[in-house]
GUGUVEX-660420 format. One record per residue: residue in three letters; x, y, z of N, C-alpha, C in turn. Coordinates in steps of 0.001 Angstrom, whole numbers, padded with zeros to 6 digits, always signed. Example, Ala and Ser with C-alpha at 12.3 -4.5 7.8 and 13.67 -1.06 7.14 Angstrom:
ALA+013190-005690+007800+012300-004500+007800+013200-003300+007800SER+012850-002250+007080+013670-001060+007140+012900+000030+007870
//
This chain:
UNK+110446+082032+118104+111723+082730+117784+111633+083620+118726UNK+112783+084284+119744+112518+085029+120665+112888+086162+120050UNK+113316+087283+121195+113000+088920+120947+114544+089003+120533UNK+115623+088104+120920+116560+088766+120755+117011+088042+118463UNK+116160+087313+118767+116460+086821+117439+115769+087438+116237UNK+114248+088000+116651+113926+089171+115549+114527+090162+115960UNK+115007+091377+116442+116151+092064+116094+117325+091988+115556UNK+118251+091011+115635+119208+090524+114730+118445+090228+113874UNK+117333+089486+113551+117201+089619+111966+116540+091533+111329UNK+115985+091919+112199+115656+093393+112026+116836+094104+111191UNK+118243+094198+112382+119289+094670+111874+119579+094259+110534UNK+119694+093112+110453+120614+092512+109298+119425+092803+108226UNK+118198+093186+108448+117431+093631+107256+117604+095199+107061UNK+117920+095897+107857+118432+097349+108122+120084+097345+107286UNK+120502+096456+107730+122122+096634+106710+122220+096133+105409UNK+121065+095434+105047+121142+095168+103787+120064+095976+103004UNK+119015+096865+103441+118561+097996+103193+119416+099086+102206UNK+120825+099428+103747+122162+100247+103556+122760+099982+102437UNK+122768+098271+102226+123800+097815+101164+123042+098146+100025UNK+122101+098225+099304+121352+098041+098637+121857+099620+097391UNK+121656+100283+098583+122226+101929+097301+123387+101614+096888UNK+124394+101150+097280+125574+101643+096587+124954+100429+095533UNK+124582+099672+095860+124465+098447+094710+123463+099169+093551UNK+122471+099472+093561+121278+099864+092923+122460+101441+091708UNK+123145+102138+092703+123381+102837+091968+124308+102576+090668UNK+125299+101424+090915+126308+100811+090304+125698+100098+089100UNK+124531+099671+089411+123859+099303+088148+123700+100187+086957UNK+123986+099582+086224+123655+100813+084223+122949+099799+083503UNK+122605+098846+083681+121017+097998+082326+120026+098598+082956UNK+119319+098714+082400+117418+098676+082542+117861+097460+084014UNK+118029+096493+083310+117654+095082+083699+118173+094956+084669UNK+119566+095334+085099+119896+095042+086334+119406+095768+087304UNK+118891+096938+086955+118200+097534+087785+117066+097342+088443UNK+116193+096933+087206+115113+096359+087382+115351+094961+088502UNK+116165+094271+088366+116238+093240+089337+116732+093860+090870UNK+117323+094869+090560+117914+095241+091976+116652+095888+092802UNK+115395+096566+091907+114502+096878+092421+113460+096357+093333UNK+113327+095395+092566+112597+093683+092879+113382+093066+094281UNK+114409+093126+094365+115152+092807+095371+115147+093888+096766UNK+114695+094918+096326+114175+096146+097448+113062+096163+097502UNK+111943+095534+096773+110429+095677+097110+110579+094167+097627UNK+111122+093187+097837+111036+091902+098303+111474+092330+100497UNK+112358+093046+100463+113447+093415+101229+111964+094725+102455UNK+111565+095406+101682+110779+095802+102316+109312+095053+102857UNK+109207+094215+102258+107851+092850+102387+108396+092217+103650UNK+109504+092004+103647+110707+091556+104903+110636+091997+105841UNK+110977+093604+106010+110892+094238+107198+109331+094304+107635UNK+108264+094287+106399+107332+094316+107348+106801+093410+108022UNK+107391+092210+107756+106752+091048+108360+107656+090933+109527UNK+108664+091536+109739+109465+091302+110892+108885+092288+111699UNK+108638+093336+111445+107552+094346+112391+106233+094063+112635UNK+105679+092905+112247+103956+092256+112636+105026+090857+113742UNK+106083+090515+113271+106675+089579+114608+107031+090042+115338UNK+107500+091201+115663+107757+091852+116677+106572+092083+117426UNK+106020+092497+117205+104422+093138+117600+103584+091815+118168UNK+103643+090556+117689+102855+089312+118415+103406+088749+119188UNK+105093+089127+118964+105546+087823+119972+105593+089149+121502UNK+105817+091014+121227+105317+091139+122353+104081+091151+122899UNK+102748+090859+122498+101285+090648+122799+101513+089471+123364UNK+102050+088269+123156+102116+087346+123354+103275+086886+124998UNK+103864+088156+124688+104656+088040+126267+104113+088467+127285UNK+103026+089752+126759+102566+090198+128094+101221+089111+127873UNK+100261+088406+127293+099439+087826+127901+100090+086195+128740UNK+101377+085987+128582+101949+085014+128896+102154+085333+130113UNK+103083+086823+130568+102594+087009+131477+102098+087189+132724UNK+100627+087620+131896+099594+088002+133075+099139+086666+133403UNK+098966+085371+132468+098810+084013+132881+099488+083492+134182UNK+100646+083381+133551+101843+083079+134627+101565+084007+135989UNK+101148+085265+136143+100755+085497+137830+099784+084806+137939UNK+098499+084955+137075+097335+084420+137671+097409+082708+138283UNK+098315+082146+137084+098647+080480+137584+099391+080542+139038UNK+100356+081742+139265+100985+081206+140561+099941+081495+141607UNK+099246+082709+141447+098339+082932+142097+097044+081548+142675UNK+097094+081194+142294+095758+079921+141611+096672+078706+143136UNK+098226+078624+142344+098862+077201+142812+099263+077767+144638UNK+099621+078953+144768+099540+079329+146323+098447+078946+146851UNK+096719+079424+146475+095933+079407+147121+095624+077325+147186UNK+096120+076929+146369+095859+075527+146546+096914+074595+147625UNK+097885+075321+147829+098925+074874+148424+098595+075199+149716UNK+097630+076640+150183+096985+076688+151694+095951+075955+151784UNK+095182+075787+150880+093852+074708+151194+094285+072999+151837UNK+095493+072324+150753+095788+071332+151005+096282+071145+152529UNK+097252+072344+152811+097858+072965+154376+096843+072284+155107UNK+095972+073232+155216+094568+073108+155656+094248+072205+156465UNK+093640+071552+154958+092972+070085+154863+094010+069101+155808UNK+094819+069052+155660+095988+068656+156466+095923+068633+158063UNK+095774+069904+158314+095731+070145+159515+094904+069571+159976UNK+092937+069928+159092+092164+069404+160099+092082+067676+159785UNK+092746+066792+158901+092823+065675+159434+093550+064953+160309UNK+094430+066084+160547+095295+065723+161366+094957+065909+163363UNK+093666+066905+163249+093489+067325+164457+092127+066302+164356UNK+091288+066267+163448+090426+064942+163815+090946+063378+164062UNK+092100+063407+163899+092781+061855+164244+092879+062109+165707UNK+093607+062988+166211+093914+063807+167669+092637+063521+167940UNK+091430+064144+168247+090187+064346+169277+089427+063784+169038UNK+089685+061982+167952+089106+061383+167581+088171+060417+169051UNK+089228+060019+169781+088832+059978+171425+088384+060547+172404UNK+087963+061679+172074+087939+062605+173140+085964+062623+173219UNK+085677+063543+174166+084482+063878+174837+083679+064229+173559UNK+082197+064308+173497+081131+064793+172485+080931+066124+171800UNK+081721+067033+173021+082460+068507+172519+083255+068333+171487UNK+084130+067466+171500+085040+066902+170719+084798+066790+168782UNK+083642+065579+169380+082893+065409+168230+082522+066071+167217UNK+081610+067435+168126+080727+068351+167441+082113+069003+166690UNK+083120+069430+167643+083958+069953+166802+084984+069353+165548UNK+084892+068068+165965+085617+067450+164490+084279+067552+163254UNK+082985+067721+163711+082046+067241+162361+082222+068965+161450UNK+082057+070114+162605+082970+071191+161890+083644+071315+161188UNK+084937+071248+161641+086180+070671+160996+086050+069956+159934UNK+085222+068949+159764+085102+068298+158549+083943+069235+157317UNK+083218+069304+157813+082470+070537+157130+083364+071796+156424UNK+084079+071978+157567+085179+073089+156525+085815+072539+155594UNK+086400+071334+155928+086924+070705+155084+086816+070351+153634UNK+085491+069803+153919+084350+069673+152211+084322+070793+151890UNK+084208+072350+152176+084125+073254+151592+085730+073321+150889UNK+086530+073631+151469+087916+073790+151157+088199+072977+149816UNK+087878+071860+149641+087710+070816+148791+086773+071166+147432UNK+085815+071913+147588+084885+072665+146960+085698+073391+145933UNK+086164+074270+147175+086792+075830+146454+087918+075071+145631UNK+089045+074209+146119+090052+073442+145047+089624+072718+144324UNK+088639+072059+144046+087722+072110+142721+087873+073347+141753UNK+086861+074374+142204+086625+075244+141403+088053+075878+140882UNK+089171+075985+141908+090675+076420+141384+090988+075525+140255UNK+090810+074274+140576+091593+073142+139598+090940+073884+138391UNK+089874+073482+138313+089410+074068+136963+089192+075915+136442UNK+089262+076665+137012+090492+077558+136687+091380+077573+136027UNK+091938+076785+136905+093783+076644+136032+093348+075653+135034UNK+092700+075132+134696+092182+074310+133151+092168+074873+132044UNK+091220+076227+132582+090693+076923+131720+091646+078062+131101UNK+092920+078657+132335+094081+079687+132272+094500+078630+130988UNK+094602+077556+130896+096056+076387+130216+095204+076598+128768UNK+093700+076492+128505+093380+076037+127914+093476+077724+126580UNK+093502+078745+127355+092660+080221+127092+094667+080802+125922UNK+095702+079737+126617+096857+080488+126115+096844+080576+124753UNK+097020+081881+124012+096655+082218+122940+097681+081346+121591UNK+096929+081054+120293+098053+080344+119446+098499+081654+118532UNK+099004+081407+117603+098768+081919+116680+097953+082602+115978UNK+097512+083497+115258+095967+083836+114987+095877+083236+113585UNK+095024+082731+113349+094670+082366+111589+093628+083640+111196UNK+093130+084379+112179+092412+085642+111772+091243+085100+110604UNK+090476+083904+111041+089419+083509+110262+088588+084861+110439UNK+088322+085153+111277+087381+086340+111392+088271+087533+112728UNK+087857+088818+112335+088607+089860+112761+088051+090642+113759UNK+088547+090699+114964+087489+091444+116356+087370+092554+115805UNK+086072+093010+115653+085637+094623+115221+086963+096022+116609UNK+086908+096847+115701+088005+097358+116577+089706+097557+116627UNK+089892+095759+116493+091394+095267+116321+092187+096279+115479UNK+093302+096802+115685+094025+097318+114081+094998+096472+113977UNK+095852+095623+114847+096776+094920+114663+096203+093674+113797UNK+095056+093187+114222+094385+091890+113547+094204+092518+112140UNK+093631+093739+112254+092850+093801+110791+094089+094387+109597UNK+095243+094720+110253+096743+095169+109648+097401+093215+109065UNK+097493+093134+110178+098295+091401+109790+097229+090376+108482UNK+095734+090993+108432+095310+089661+107905+094775+090602+106733UNK+095196+091696+106631+095420+092205+105247+096819+091939+104652UNK+097785+092358+105189+098770+091903+104892+099041+090308+104612UNK+098760+089463+105256+098539+087962+104910+097907+087830+103713UNK+096928+088716+103204+096322+088100+102348+097265+088684+100999UNK+097796+089751+101281+098722+090527+100181+099610+089729+099696UNK+100421+088604+101139+101498+087847+100873+100666+086003+100048UNK+099537+086006+100097+099088+084828+099656+098547+085341+098170UNK+098521+086562+097629+098731+087088+096613+096906+087236+096183UNK+095977+087417+097810+094312+087651+097294+094760+089629+097337UNK+095132+089667+096567+095210+091138+096092+094138+092043+096408UNK+092802+092194+095307+091904+092889+095265+091384+092359+097266UNK+091254+091456+098182+090807+091436+099144+091908+092377+099676UNK+093443+092099+100278+094215+092725+100962+094260+094308+100883UNK+093362+095322+099226+093696+096506+098861+092183+096659+099991UNK+091596+095835+099907+090006+096316+100364+090437+096437+102241UNK+090918+095329+102783+091471+095751+103668+092849+096441+104731UNK+093469+096679+103295+094564+098293+104025+093654+099073+103674UNK+092372+099128+102723+091602+100474+102876+090912+101089+104051UNK+089995+099904+104697+089438+099866+105775+090255+100154+107103UNK+091822+099582+106733+092568+099938+108396+092856+101634+107870UNK+093018+102340+106662+093415+103373+106402+092405+104805+107220UNK+090912+104185+106420+090072+104854+106870+089841+104609+108262UNK+089506+103881+108874+089183+103439+110635+090467+103748+111445UNK+091945+103628+111125+092324+104172+112008+093406+104961+111775UNK+093259+106392+110563+094222+106990+110109+095206+107734+110995UNK+095083+107965+112252+096637+108017+112659+097040+107046+113377UNK+096536+105832+113175+098177+104810+113551+099219+104950+113030UNK+100117+104841+113442+101340+104639+113144+101733+103466+111711UNK+100881+102398+111594+101039+102009+110529+099848+102368+109426UNK+099296+103461+109375+098067+103786+108530+099301+104092+107687UNK+100720+105200+107672+101076+105069+106220+101485+103523+105728UNK+101795+102690+106541+102412+101432+105449+101346+100895+105114UNK+100084+101157+105437+098972+100220+104543+098609+100699+103640UNK+099113+102386+103631+098976+102954+102100+099963+102439+101288UNK+100759+102244+101479+101487+101906+100320+101502+100508+100210UNK+100946+099806+101347+100697+098330+100403+099979+098594+099121UNK+098554+099033+099640+097942+099664+098771+098734+099868+097070UNK+099274+101035+097184+100045+101345+096074+101066+100101+095436UNK+101961+099490+096042+102384+098151+095703+101623+097580+095200UNK+100576+097160+095320+099328+096061+094892+099404+096664+093603UNK+098753+097985+093341+098575+098421+092246+099540+098720+091525UNK+101077+099028+091489+101839+099076+090969+102513+097766+090409UNK+102577+096593+090564+102779+095080+090891+101188+094552+089678UNK+100717+095191+089659+099113+095000+088405+099120+095855+087065UNK+100741+096659+087276+100939+098063+086618+099749+098658+086180UNK+098981+098950+087329+097992+100146+086716+098425+101133+087153UNK+099309+102097+086669+100039+102747+087100+099844+103859+087382UNK+098873+104672+086784+098209+106225+086856+097551+106085+088772UNK+096872+105087+088827+096522+104744+090415+097409+104792+090839UNK+098635+103925+090431+099596+103387+091518+100504+104605+092364UNK+100621+105617+091237+101170+106851+091269+100556+107850+092468UNK+099151+107770+092282+097964+108578+092888+098219+107955+093962UNK+098211+106638+094799+098266+105838+096091+099533+106107+096515UNK+100498+105987+096047+102112+106060+096248+102558+108106+097086UNK+102146+108875+096306+101513+110173+096791+101198+110629+097784UNK+099907+109508+098027+098865+109876+099569+100077+109028+100346UNK+100966+108734+100505+101717+107981+101465+102419+109315+102442UNK+103116+109952+101303+103826+110828+101967+102934+112084+102345UNK+101721+112251+101585+100834+113160+102647+100396+113216+104212UNK+100648+111563+104062+099818+111246+105396+101142+111351+106212UNK+102120+110908+105840+103285+110988+107099+104644+111416+106092UNK+104576+112431+106351+105884+112749+105591+106856+112519+105826UNK+107528+112326+107412+108506+111698+107798+108457+110158+107954UNK+107400+110228+107656+106992+108106+107930+108255+107679+107390UNK+108395+106295+107325+109509+105271+107281+109252+104851+105048UNK+108611+105380+104738+107979+104996+103803+107537+105717+102655UNK+107905+106952+102686+107393+108340+102332+108660+108901+101556UNK+110032+108380+101687+111063+108111+100260+110707+107446+099521UNK+110563+106126+099552+110847+104917+098440+109127+105453+098165UNK+108029+105785+098670+107022+105827+098166+106977+106958+097214UNK+107570+108293+097083+107892+108985+096328+108591+108872+095266UNK+109533+107776+095698+110732+107672+094524+110218+106728+093242UNK+109075+105603+094132+108529+104687+092793+107690+105906+092174UNK+106604+106716+092828+105861+107473+091698+106487+108100+090836UNK+107561+109030+091348+108839+109199+089765+109345+108505+088623UNK+109404+106982+089457+109590+106363+088132+108658+105976+087240UNK+107293+106090+088111+105912+105799+087208+106166+106782+086189UNK+106522+108175+086666+106462+109483+085734+107088+109594+084639UNK+107958+109057+085192+108802+108926+083698+108452+107616+082778UNK+108177+106564+083736+107757+105813+082654+106539+105757+081945UNK+105945+106953+081984+104800+106681+081705+104772+108116+080610UNK+105909+108725+080449+106413+109792+079775+106359+111377+080029UNK+105925+111545+081410+105858+112876+082122+107057+112976+082807UNK+108243+113213+082054+109918+113637+082071+110039+114457+083327UNK+108884+115489+082735+109569+117134+083322+108716+116819+084774UNK+107814+116354+085210+107084+116175+086801+107743+115042+087080UNK+108631+113689+086500+109553+112953+087151+110672+113580+087607UNK+111461+114522+086973+112787+115361+086927+112722+115825+088384UNK+111157+116845+088370+110858+117904+089685+110476+116628+090961UNK+110319+116143+090646+110227+114716+092073+111255+113962+092542UNK+112259+113688+091180+113257+113217+092182+114101+114470+092828UNK+114153+115799+092245+115079+116646+092800+114301+116917+094281UNK+113234+117413+094318+112225+116911+095286+113111+116280+096388UNK+112683+114828+096273+113509+113702+097334+114979+113732+098021UNK+115709+114715+096385+116967+114921+096748+116898+115942+098210UNK+116377+116699+097756+115899+117612+098956+115722+117593+099806UNK+114175+116939+100133+113980+116750+101351+114573+115297+102023UNK+114717+114365+101525+115541+113382+102454+117033+113123+101894UNK+117379+114366+102138+118816+114243+101361+119973+112856+101807UNK+119444+112026+103274+120492+111076+103649+119484+109672+103320UNK+118994+109681+102718+118255+108549+102344+118450+107999+101088UNK+118246+106612+101453+118752+105605+099978+118288+106065+098567UNK+117010+106598+098715+115795+107196+097500+116732+108401+097002UNK+117270+109089+097941+118520+110287+097268+118991+110202+096271UNK+120036+108662+096575+120986+108731+095788+120650+108299+094933UNK+119587+107164+094693+118702+106432+093496+118296+107461+092639UNK+117453+108895+093546+117167+109725+092573+118186+110460+091467UNK+119366+111006+092511+120496+111017+091613+120610+110788+090158UNK+120773+109277+090350+121013+108418+089187+120246+108975+088588UNK+119513+108528+088400+117646+108615+087719+118069+110282+086797UNK+118609+111009+087863+118843+112287+087686+120137+112742+086284UNK+120816+111593+086743+121701+111508+086049+121847+110949+084272UNK+120580+110618+084388+120125+109997+082755+119018+110790+082098UNK+118113+110898+083300+117438+111780+082578+117564+113785+082323UNK+118129+114204+083218+118354+115904+082995+119519+115989+083719UNK+120668+115614+083916+121934+115477+083733+121958+117401+084343UNK+121639+117868+083649+121864+119352+083871+121734+119808+084747UNK+120376+119238+085428+119969+119926+086635+121284+119425+087572UNK+121833+118649+087797+122480+117944+088579+124133+119480+088946UNK+124286+120321+087576+125184+120912+087981+125105+122334+088448UNK+126100+122411+089564+125690+123706+090520+126306+124994+089373UNK+125800+125619+089166+126041+127161+088871+127411+127649+089469UNK+128522+128096+088365+129614+128640+089106+129001+129737+089963UNK+130450+129923+090759+130178+131122+091605+130613+132198+091099UNK+129998+133480+091284+130184+134593+090512+131490+135070+091367UNK+132714+135919+090613+133874+136315+091438+133599+137773+092129UNK+133992+138047+092932+133033+139215+094311+133949+140345+093253UNK+133138+140906+093440+133696+143092+092532+134333+143055+093810UNK+135607+143665+093501+136407+144958+094546+135750+145580+094654UNK+135632+146435+095770+135168+147554+096055+135450+148532+095112UNK+134533+149521+094449+135242+150231+093783+135342+151717+094641UNK+136520+152262+094127+137987+153371+095188+137131+154556+094523UNK+136338+155309+095708+136362+157083+095426+137326+158039+095173UNK+137056+158600+093809+138100+159477+093512+138246+160388+094833UNK+139091+161080+094962+139122+162078+095618+139356+163296+094836UNK+138489+163990+095657+138461+165536+094703+139657+166727+094825
//
């Protein structure tokens, strides 16, 4: 899959994410809303997979460009050595019938040719090693210490395969080791998602809240707080849920979650959505003249 294909897929996912908002707002029954929420979660997973694929393609491209440059250098050197060998052989043939001095010079040239042959063999060996070292798709059976991308990809891979406890451990390790990374809030989000899927609602709510604390303007903040509000409502904390939904509308007014929060408030507390009527201005009081 080339970069254009990945970018095309990313924009398709973005279009789907935007399209979900009105569809979810139109859903009236609980069963419909739950079905669309599951679809939205799957969309978040696809967005993460596309992001990882983009990063891997970029790494592969950089490695390939580097290897290509080294290969071209070796090929040029090999070509120069072959040309030098041909010139030496031609010179040997021309001077074979000359004097002893010419024979001595021929021996020196032959020695030089042998040395070039040895260097050529070494260059062939380097070329073979470069070809063998061209990277394949990683399996992450072992994670290089300090490699943030490998650790995140391994954690998400375990999440995708259903190895949830291992995935939580790896995502937590990522957050602790690379707290300033642009993917730290994503890792925190997937910890909460796993707990939410396991119906560990209080723990999930706490982990969702950490996402917004880590990165208030991150791409997972609004959805994390929305899911936290859903959990609060589901566990009987209606007042806290209402406050959280109102906060989402205020802080992220242009997000899909703001529209969804409005829908939830229409069911939980429609009175908070009613704007107080504006009081008419009093005309200025006329002062009586004495």
